[in-house]
Each structure stands twice: as C-alpha cells, then as structure tokens.
C-alpha atoms as one frame of an Amber mdcrd trajectory, in Angstrom:
protein
  39.308  -6.099  51.771  35.588  -6.224  52.585  34.014  -7.738  55.676  30.753
  -9.646  55.242  28.508 -10.554  58.146  25.738 -13.119  58.494  24.001 -12.435
  61.806  20.795 -13.386  63.545  19.033 -10.044  63.593  15.377 -10.414  64.572
  14.058  -7.839  67.031  17.401  -6.024  67.139  15.963  -3.083  65.247  14.008
   0.029  66.296  11.224  -1.482  64.209  10.673  -3.901  67.069  11.648  -1.595
  69.940   8.986   0.025  72.067   9.402   3.703  72.916   7.369   5.304  75.680
   6.145   8.661  74.361   7.184  11.855  76.142   4.356  13.606  77.932   3.523
  17.239  77.350   2.357  18.503  80.765   0.657  21.496  79.221  -1.607  19.480
  76.959  -2.223  16.160  78.693  -3.091  14.873  82.130  -2.071  11.552  83.648
  -4.689   8.905  84.333  -4.901   5.809  86.501  -7.783   4.524  84.384  -6.809
   1.466  82.301  -7.511   1.436  78.578  -9.966  -1.091  77.176  -8.370  -3.559
  74.756 -10.668  -5.910  72.760 -10.139  -9.671  72.944  -8.963  -9.706  69.312
  -6.924  -6.607  68.469  -6.264  -7.324  64.798  -6.400  -9.898  62.026  -3.569
 -10.574  59.597  -4.757 -12.361  56.468  -7.593 -13.776  58.578  -5.393 -14.860
  61.512  -6.555 -13.314  64.797  -4.097 -11.558  67.097  -5.416 -11.866  70.626
  -5.034  -9.221  73.313  -3.527 -11.557  75.945   0.090 -10.651  75.202  -0.699
  -6.984  74.529  -2.412  -6.594  77.927   0.450  -8.427  79.682   3.104  -6.164
  78.139   0.990  -3.052  78.784   0.825  -3.888  82.498   4.600  -4.410  82.617
   5.303  -1.095  80.922   2.863   0.918  83.048   4.425  -0.512  86.227   7.991
   0.166  85.100   7.530   3.758  83.944   8.365   6.057  86.841   5.490   8.454
  86.259   1.740   8.177  85.593   0.936   7.829  81.893  -1.754   9.775  80.063
  -4.574   7.967  78.252  -3.025   9.139  74.992   0.324   7.606  75.952  -1.278
   4.310  76.998  -3.166   4.179  73.695   0.034   4.911  71.778   1.907   2.144
  73.602  -0.915  -0.350  72.944  -0.961   0.540  69.234   2.817   0.139  69.058
   2.623  -3.300  70.697  -0.167  -4.348  68.335   1.833  -3.190  65.302   4.803
  -5.259  66.413   2.613  -8.341  66.827   1.216  -7.742  63.332   4.759  -7.616
  61.948   5.653 -10.772  63.852   2.626 -12.589  62.411   3.337 -11.337  58.878
   6.899 -12.620  59.005   5.740 -15.928  60.455   3.180 -16.385  57.666   5.751
 -15.530  55.013   8.177 -17.975  56.586   5.608 -20.766  56.258   4.984 -19.844
  52.621   8.710 -19.964  51.958   8.778 -23.445  53.541  11.681 -22.555  55.788
  12.088 -25.477  58.160  12.664 -24.905  61.849  15.464 -26.847  63.481  13.795
 -28.384  66.549  17.176 -28.403  68.270  17.078 -24.592  68.341  13.816 -24.708
  70.294  15.239 -27.346  72.629  18.371 -25.262  73.198  16.397 -22.089  73.940
  14.073 -23.983  76.270  17.087 -25.473  78.085  18.572 -21.988  78.513  15.319
 -20.732  80.045  15.113 -23.729  82.390  18.739 -23.498  83.512  18.278 -21.030
  86.414  15.600 -23.256  87.986  16.396 -26.203  90.231  13.690 -28.494  88.756
  11.061 -28.771  86.015   8.394 -28.278  88.672   9.943 -24.980  89.793  10.183
 -23.810  86.164   6.556 -24.696  85.435   5.431 -22.973  88.644   7.186 -19.794
  87.510   5.435 -19.981  84.126   2.064 -20.562  85.756   2.573 -17.512  87.991
   2.911 -15.459  84.806  -0.076 -17.134  83.110   2.113 -18.826  80.475   1.978
 -22.496  79.462   4.828 -24.591  78.091   2.965 -24.824  74.791   2.611 -21.027
  74.674   6.349 -20.747  75.222   7.304 -23.319  72.577   4.916 -21.790  70.052
   6.351 -18.320  70.645   9.903 -19.651  70.286   9.005 -21.408  67.021   7.534
 -18.205  65.581  10.579 -16.161  66.571  13.038 -18.711  65.162  11.002 -18.924
  61.954  11.044 -15.148  61.633  14.750 -14.939  62.418  15.561 -17.411  59.665
  13.386 -15.585  57.127  14.858 -12.162  57.883  18.369 -13.573  57.649  17.495
 -14.793  54.159  16.441 -11.242  53.209  19.819  -9.705  54.078  22.141 -12.596
  53.311  24.887 -11.530  50.939  23.440  -8.036  50.429  25.551  -6.059  52.889
  29.282  -5.443  52.618  31.174  -3.258  55.099  34.645  -2.246  53.885  37.677
  -1.598  56.086  37.654   1.986  54.798  34.011   2.410  55.955  35.017   1.314
  59.433  38.026   3.652  59.625  35.982   6.626  58.390  33.327   5.987  61.027
  35.924   5.817  63.810  37.583   9.080  62.732  34.258  10.899  62.370  33.040
   9.724  65.785  36.164   9.754  67.969  34.292  11.362  70.872  31.968   8.348
  70.984  34.963   6.134  71.731  36.152   8.052  74.766  35.935   5.502  77.558
  34.550   6.890  80.821  36.132   6.262  84.198  35.891   2.644  85.254  36.442
   0.556  88.326  36.877  -3.032  89.425  34.924  -4.068  92.514  33.522  -6.897
  94.559  30.121  -6.685  96.170  27.740  -8.597  98.381  24.037  -8.141  97.583
  21.139  -8.595  99.958  18.267  -8.592  97.467  14.768  -7.371  98.224  13.526
 -10.322  96.180  16.015 -13.220  96.634  16.564 -15.420  93.522  14.706 -18.461
  94.864  11.702 -16.331  95.737  11.676 -14.659  92.308  11.538 -18.045  90.604
   8.598 -19.402  92.570   6.456 -16.487  93.748   3.831 -14.620  91.669   4.751
 -11.013  90.894   1.634  -9.663  92.618   2.522 -11.465  95.847   6.090 -10.136
  95.708   4.841  -6.565  95.362   2.442  -6.994  98.274   5.331  -8.162 100.482
   7.836  -5.584  99.202   7.956  -3.451 102.365   8.527  -6.404 104.712  11.060
  -7.973 102.318  12.960  -4.678 102.068  13.275  -4.574 105.851  14.561  -8.157
 105.946  17.079  -7.412 103.185  18.380  -4.402 105.113  18.718  -6.458 108.288
  20.700  -9.106 106.354  23.168  -6.576 104.945  23.602  -4.980 108.391  24.560
  -8.396 109.778  26.977  -8.980 106.865  28.639  -5.587 107.409  29.086  -6.467
 111.096  30.802  -9.729 110.114  33.161  -7.812 107.813  34.008  -5.356 110.586
  34.705  -8.310 112.863  37.310  -9.554 110.390  35.421 -11.855 107.985  36.977
 -12.334 104.531  35.007 -10.374 101.896  35.409 -12.927  99.089  34.439 -15.887
 101.231  31.440 -14.071 102.685  30.263 -13.141  99.182  30.418 -16.812  98.129
  28.054 -17.867 100.910  25.836 -14.840 101.529  25.465 -12.748  98.358  22.166
 -12.905  96.453  23.913 -12.001  93.195  24.089 -15.401  91.494  26.232 -14.064
  88.631  29.129 -12.964  90.858  28.695 -15.158  93.918  31.009 -17.983  92.878
  33.828 -15.523  92.104  33.559 -13.972  95.552  31.411 -11.046  94.391  33.842
  -9.967  91.639  32.018  -7.672  89.176  35.056  -7.317  86.900  35.699  -3.922
  85.265  32.617  -1.688  84.999  32.321   1.760  83.422  30.916   4.609  85.466
  27.256   5.173  84.625  26.425   1.530  83.892  25.220   0.605  87.377  22.788
   2.350  89.717  23.980   5.935  90.498  24.096   5.071  94.212  26.628   2.316
  93.426  28.839   4.756  91.477  28.624   7.350  94.260  29.714   4.812  96.880
  32.664   3.636  94.743  33.790   7.247  94.157  34.343   7.659  97.909  36.465
   4.517  98.272  40.208   4.064  98.093  41.792   0.864  96.801  41.032  -2.020
  99.175  38.416  -0.095 101.192  34.959  -1.446 101.945  31.832   0.716 101.776
  28.989   0.981 104.212  25.422   0.011 103.292  24.461   1.038  99.737  20.804
   0.998  98.692  19.783   0.442  95.038  16.568  -0.735  93.388  17.830  -4.316
  93.682  18.358  -4.207  97.437  21.342  -3.442  99.659  25.029  -3.824  98.827
  28.373  -3.659 100.536  31.218  -2.910  98.097  34.968  -3.455  98.094  37.063
  -1.400  95.643  39.790  -3.370  93.874  41.026  -0.745  91.391  40.023   2.508
  89.652  40.866   3.436  86.047  40.819   6.945  84.479  38.921   7.954  81.326
  40.771   7.096  78.076  40.384   7.006  74.295  39.567   3.511  73.050  42.077
   2.569  70.297  40.734   1.761  66.816  41.905  -1.851  67.090  39.686  -2.381
  70.148  36.617  -0.882  68.454  37.011  -2.200  64.898  34.775  -5.260  65.237
  32.101  -3.352  67.166  32.007  -0.663  64.463  31.742  -3.302  61.748  28.751
  -4.837  63.505  27.153  -1.430  64.073  27.458  -0.439  60.409  26.167  -3.836
  59.333  23.131  -3.552  61.618  22.334  -0.056  60.336  22.236  -1.366  56.761
  20.303  -4.469  57.816  17.635  -2.301  59.481  17.014  -0.487  56.226  16.677
  -3.709  54.224  14.367  -5.310  56.776  12.171  -2.203  57.013  11.724  -2.160
  53.238  10.908  -5.880  53.255   8.342  -5.583  56.060   6.658  -2.570  54.455
   6.302  -4.696  51.325   4.658  -7.499  53.320   2.225  -5.014  54.879   1.173
  -3.670  51.472   0.411  -7.171  50.206  -1.445  -8.327  53.333  -5.035  -7.893
  54.486  -4.715  -6.282  57.892  -7.828  -5.546  59.967  -7.529  -3.406  63.107
 -10.016  -3.580  65.986  -8.350  -1.144  68.411
C-alpha cells in the first residue's frame, strides 16, 4: 500500500528559511553600524521589490540575535531576505499567469484568525499601526501567500508517493531519533514582563524603553502570588485569575505533558528539583516570572513505530516536496529577468 499526501507546503522548506551565518572571530569584527539598503532592492520582470519589509525583518533579526553581528553577516542576511522576496514575487507572477483563482474566504479566515486575540477592531488596527502595517498591506500579503501556496501545491500534486516500506525503513535506520526524552506535566502561573493586553496595544519601541520598570512590576506580582499560595490559595484557581499565560489560564495553568528541553532551561531546572505535588519558588525566564506546580514526571522511553508512523510519512513527503519545489523555482529564476540593486 502507498500513502499519498496533498499538503499546503509554502514556506515550510529551507528554501524559505533564514539562517543567521556563524561568525568567525578570527576574521571578522562585530559592528553596530547599520547597513544601507536602497529603497528598491530588486526588480522581478519589471516589478519593484521595495526595501520596507527587508528593513523591518533585518531590525527584528538583529535585535533577536544574542550577539553583535558583523557587517558581512548583516549583508548576508539582507541578501537572503531579498532572495526570498524575489522567489515570493516569482511564484506570485506565475500564479497569475496560470490564472489560479484565490478563494476570498481563505483571506477572510486568515484575517479572522489574526484578529481573534484582540478585543476589538480598533485594538487590532492600533497594533498594526504600531508596526507600520496597514490592513491593505496585510490583505495583499495574504493574497500573495495563498496564491503561491496554491501554485506550489499544483507542482507537487500526485508526484510524490511514500510507501509503507519507506516509512518502516526510515524508523529502523533512525531509532535513536525516536528516543523520547524525559517529560513532565505541570501547572504554572506567569507574571509576564509584557502582559498580553500591553503587547497588543503598545509599540515595540515603547515596550523596550519600559522593560526595566515592567520587569520589576512583574517580579512584584509573582512575589504576591507566591505569598497567596503559601497562605493556602488554590493553585488552579489562582492561575485562572492571575496568570498572564492566555493559553493555559482557563485550564488553571495546565501545560499538559512537555518534553525536557522544550521550554526555557530555567523552567526545566526548577521542575527537576520538584517532587509530585510540590510548588516551586520564583522562576525567571525571558517571558517573565513563573511559579510552577509539578503534577507528574515521566522517564525517557522509545517511541513505538505506531506513534511515529504518520509523522515519518509527513517528513518523507516534505523532503521529496522540497526537491520538487527547488527545481521548479530554479526554473522560474532562469526564465525571469531579475535585476539586483543591493
């Protein structure tokens, strides 16, 4: 029996994944100087690709990397971002030529999903404005991505077959990959440095400027929560009313089963010291301050084939899909007129 998949695959490949280059300390020095990016970074068959998105993503990356980047690294990142925008534009243009129609409902559904965390349209639009994005920018970007997704799906449809024997061979050859690490089931209460409501309505720059004061407030909040727990408050009920983790708040802070190494190392270290039913002290992570209750611990174990079969099928499918898409995109590049200005 063969298993055939038809998946939405756009931007799931390394082709669209940005990698920060590794610095060589002996040959390069870090720099705080920003790189100069022209207003138009490239043209694809006469269509200009503006630098607005490139500069926005560059700033995000530079802030998130935990070390200063060299000028060579910054240039490499910018070129990588530009190349990905060129690919995106090529696929979009080809999609229009192929007359693939976009289902407007898909755009509406994606827009609804983005709006969901916000309490009102005004709050959502304020958050977009803080990031220098308009609703039209957002809808246009969604349309391009959906268009591209549909086109790429057409390129792989019916061309990839993963047999049951392929899946079994992969499992046997990679058994060590399917060794599950230790895991644990916990509840937690989070006092976030940037509470959810503030994140939705406050510009990023303003949040960073207030980080020190907000960190102090978050620590004071968790100290007060820990005092309530010591005085006999119920952990689950307190999590429902005082945790800043919106995903687990309604379930009383229940994080379900989590494998060691998934969360912040400080979280894992705190859990390792707890016995079943015990509550931790204050635990600091990059998100803020937590107090944790251990529900259960589970030892490392080998994941059975039956549990991994579907995941392996998807993995093998995606590996084949990457190859087909890369060949297709390289073909588009050869046929296109691409002008670079960076």
